[in-house]
N, C-alpha and C positions, 0 to 999 in steps of 0.2 A: 488246465483248460481256460485259464483266465486271460484276458488280454485281446489286442485286436488281431494278432498273428498268431495265436497259439493254436496247436501245441507247438508248430515248428520250432519257433524263437525259443522256447523253453528248453526244447532238447539241445538245441544248437548253442544255446547260451551256457548250459552245463558243459558242452563240449570245450567251449572256450574257457571257462572258469576252471577246468580241469589243468590247464597249462599253469595255474597259479596256487592251487590248493592241492593237497595231497591227504590220503588217509580218510577221504570222505566217501560215504556212500549216500545213495538216493533212493527215495520212494516217490514214485510218480503216480499221482491220483489222477485218473481220466479214462477215457475209452481207449481199451486195449488195441481196437482194431485200427485207431489212428495212431497210437504211440509205438506199436510193435514194429511198424515199417522204418520209423525214424531212429529207433535204436539199431536197426540192421544196417543203416546209413552211417550212423556215428557209432562205430563198434566199441570204441573204448568207453563211451557212456554206458553202453549194454553191459559192460563188464562190472559195472559198479551200481547197476541201476536195477530196481525191481518195480514192476507194473502193479499196481492195485486197481484192477478193473471196476471203473465207476462210470455208471452211465448219466446220472444227474450232474447238472452243472448250475451255477448261479449266474444269471445274465447281467449284463453290465447295467441294465435299466431296472433291475430289481431293488425295491425298497428294503433297507436292512431288516425293518421289523418282519416283513414277509419271508425273507431269506432266513432270518433266524428261526421263524416258525416252521417253515415248510422244507428247509434245506438240510434236514439231518442227514440224508444219504448222498448230499452233493460232494463233488471233488473237493471243493473248500471245506467243507466242515470235516470230512474225514482226515483231511489232511492235518487240520488243527487237533483234532481228536488223537491223532498219533504223536503229537508234542505233549498232550496232556498226560497220555498214559506212558510216556518215557520211551516210547518206539523210535521217536525222531528227536532229535536236538532243537531243530527249528523249523519252521515253514517259511516259504517265499512264495508269493502269488502276484501275478499282475492282473488279478480280477477286480472286481467291485470293492472300491475302497470302503464304502460305509459297510457293505455285508461282511467284509472281512474283520473290521474293527468291531462289529457288533458280535460275530461269532467268537472271535478271539477273546474279547473281554468276558463272555458268558461263559465259555469253555475253560479258559486258562486262568480267569480271575486277575486280579491286580495284586502286585506284591505288598506285603505288610507295611502300612503306612501311606500307601499311594491311594488318592482318592480316585483320580482318573489318569489313564494312560495319555501320553502324548506322542504325536507324530513327529519325529525329529529326522533332519537330513544334514549333509555335509555339503559345504559351499567353498569353492575356491576364492581366496582373497589375496591382496597385494603381499600379505605376510605369511601366506601358507593356506591353511584349512581352518574353517569354524564350524561348529555344529549349532542348528538353530530349531528350537522347538517353542510352543506347538505350531504345527502347519495346517490345522484344519481339523482336528479331531474335538476340539473344545471352543466352540464360538464364544462362550462367555466364560470368564475366569475369574476367581477371587484372588485375595493375596496368598492363600495357603495353597492353591493350586500352582501360582507361579513360583512360590519357594520351592515347592515339589520338583517343579520341572527344572530349576536351577541345580537342585541337588542332582537329578538324573544325567542332565547335559554335563554337569562337571565330572560325572563318574565316566561318562562316555568318552569325553576327551581325554581324561587319563589313560583309560584302559585301551581305547581303539585308535586314538590319534596320537598316543604315546607322550602326551603333555606331562611334565612331572608336576607343574602348578598352574593349570589354565585358569585364565581370568574370566570372570562372569559378568554380564551386563544385561540390564532389562531395557527393551526396546520401549523408547518413549518419544514423545513430540518435542524434547529438548533435553539436554543434559543437565540443566539446573534442577536442584532438588526440590522445589517448589512446584514444579510442572507436572502434570499427569493427572490421571484420574486416582480415586481412593485405593484401587488395586495396587497399581504399580508403587504408589507412595508407601503403602503399608508393607508390601512385599519387600522393597528397599530396606525399610526400617528393621524387618526381621532379619535379613540377610547381614545386615550391618552389625547387629546385635549377637548374632549366633556364635557360639563356640566351635561351630564347624571349621574345617580348614579350607573353607572356600575363600578364593582370592575376589572379593567383590569388588567390581570396578565402579558400579553406580549405574547411572542411566547412559544409554547411547541412542544415536539417531539413525535413521534410515541409511545415510551415506557411510555409517561406520562399517555396515555389512561387507560391502567390497573392500574397503579399507582394511578390515582385520583388526580393528581397534581392541577387540576382545576375541576370547577363543569359543566362548559359549553365549549365544544371545537367547534370552528368554521373552516370550510374548504369548499372548492369547491366540487361539487357532483362527479368530477372525482376521486380526491384523496380519499373523504369520502366512496365512494363505494367500492374501493380497499381495504381500512382499514377495512370496515364492514366484506367483505367476507373473508378476512384474519384472523379476530378475529373468525369468525364462523368456518373456516376450521380448525384452530389451536385448537378450543375446541373439536372438533369431533376427531381430531387426538391424543389429551391427553386423551379423554375418551376411545378410543378403545386401547390405551397403557395400560391403567389402568386397564380395563377388561381383556387383555391378561395376565398381570402380575399377577393380582389376582386369575386367574385360571391355572397358569403354573404348579403347583404342589400342592400335598396334604396339604402341610405345608402352602402354599400361600393361598390356599382356606379356611384353618381353620382360618388363620388371616384375611381374609376378613369377615368371619362370625362375629368374634370378633368385628371388626372395622364397622360393617354394620351400627350401628346408625350414626356415624361420617360421613361414605360415603353418607348415604342418606340425611344427612344436607348440606354435601358440593354440592351434585347434585341438590338440591333444590335451593341453592344459585347461582349457575352458569347455570342452566337449562335455554337455550335460550327461552323456551316457555313461561317462566314467564316475559320475556321482549318483548313478540310480540306486535305489534302495533306500526308501524311507523306513525307518524303524519304529515301531510301536513301544516305545519305552514306558516301563511301569507295569508290564504284565509278567505274570508267572510264567514265563516262558518266552522264547524267541521267536518274533513274528516280523517279517519284512515285506513291505508293499514295493513291487517294481511298478514303473509306469505303464498304464494300459495300452499306450502307443508304442512300447519300447521294441527295438530290435535285440538281436541276440547278444551283442555287445554290451547294452544296457542290462539285459537280465543277467549276464554273467557277473556284472559289477553287484547287483542285488544278491546274488547267491554268495559271493565273496563277502558281503557285508554281514550276512547271516552266519557264516563261517567264524569270522572275526568276534562276533557278539558271544558266541557259543565258547570258542577257545579262550577269550580274555575274561570270561567271568563276570561279565558287564552287571548281570542281575544280582549276582553276590555282593559286588561293590555296592550296588544300590541298597540292598538290605542292610549292609553294615552302616551306611551313612544316615539312613532312616532310624536306626537304633540310636545314634547319637542325636540326631535332631528330636526324637521323641524324649529323650532324657535331658534336653536343653534347658532346663530351669524355667524362667518365666516364659521362654517361647513355647514351651510344651502347652501352656495354657492357652495361648494365642492360637495354636494349631488345633487343638482340641475344641476351642469355642466355634471354630468355623465348621465343624464336621455335623 
């Protein structure tokens, strides 16, 4: 029931996702009176879906603390509970981000060795794709948090993006090792000294995101969220400029017609809906956040992300790497001292 266009885009999104995933069943938590007609419309969704009638919802304006306190019978909370009990393998929601994070962290808890979960998502780059975290869950982070994000991001890049040896960089105001605040400097030192098999690149800058200089970019939630919104805004700006330029004259419109196959291919590559689905990495369960204003295509992408996280065993990979990190000699004392 979360998102600007729910529940229609949720059911339609599942319908689109079924073109690319198989062997998956769905539990829909929400008002049966609204959901049942949608399952009649999308019949193949109805064949693999069960409705759990839930009258209460979490509003987009609800404060996380209030939602956590009063939303025990909400569709959001009940869907997370289904993951905690093992009835579901993961949860996907386009609802209130703060409430979803608060509830998921409270119910699912964090994986062993993880202090804070991080929001991660995938971006297109000149070299392929990269994962960046954190994108807003943790406004302030210390060195230990950043190291943990690096471990989780590296596992995600291996398991989901299929990269055999992904490179990891820390977002900074410069690539030189003397630049940055204490947190990024200490995190860099820990990763350089670690016996983990992480291919640590060092510091990267903002323009390295689109360039694809590394496969995983680590940052605090304050900086990451600003970077995310800047990228999204710039993408919309360029799209509008391109539309205006291609419709500015008869000659331009003719050129647009001739170039339409290439333009469609470019749009498909950079369309943010294909990258919808921010992962809450570090939780003891799969939780994926779809954009509140998404359409069916965007929600289908979020569903596919959740399926990949479950199928690829990302959480098990994170657990294994944190065992190695916890027994990493001197670095173990560094990590413990920050807790």
